[in-house]
C-alpha positions, 0 to 999 in steps of 0.5 A: 769653785765648789765648797770642798775645793774652797775649803781645801784651799782655805785649809792649805792657806791656814795650816799649810803642808806637813813638815815631813811629807810636804803634803797638805796637812788637812783635807776634806774628801768624800768617803766613797771616793777614797781607796787604798791598796792593801795586802792580804786575803780577800773573798771574791764576790760577784757584784750582781748576786753576791755569790762567793767566787773564792779567795784572792791573796795579794795586793788589792785596791779597796774602798778605804771607808767601806764602813761609812755611809757616803759623807764628807770627811776631814782627814789629816796626814799621818805616818803609816806606822802600825798598819802593815796591811797598807803597804803602798804608802809611807804616809796616809790620810786618817779621818778626824771628823765625819760629817754624819749625825747620830743616825748616820745621816750625811751632814753638809760641809761646815767650816766652823766644825772643821775649824773647831776640830783642827784648832782643838788639835793644833792648840793642844798642849804637847807635853811629854811626861817623865817617869819621875812625874808619873811616879810622883802622881802615883804616890799622891794618888796612893796617899789620898786613897790610903787617907780615905781608907784609914779615915773609914777604918778609924771612924768609930761604928755607932752601932757597936759598943766602944771597948772599955776595960770591963768589956775587953778583959776577962775577969774570972768569977768566983 
């Protein structure tokens, strides 16, 4: 059993299947092996020389992670709501963690990194705020901001003379 098979089995045992799709909730895959079917217009290029051969419109199977170097990925199954170009599936696996360093060099699989990322997602507090809570928070923020502004405006300027009766009224001479 390879490392990826072992990790995928462990992910299935710990986190199970998604309730709606009945697919494995998390999985580890190679970026270069993943494809998806998309609908749209695509340029056709020859593989040997890269010469433009024309445009093809329709359903095309393309590499899913064309923008990544070959590496390991941690994916989670999600609803396909906002991607009208991907018609084939109602549910897609979306990347959570790429095993690349800051120079885009591939990193080996690491269970601790996978566990950290998933636990951060799974144990996050899922709380939906109401409109009244948003309004109260906005009022508090505005009140704090106005206190700061009025504090600055009310503070006397040490370089200017404070107003007194003699310098604030005009008394005609003579």
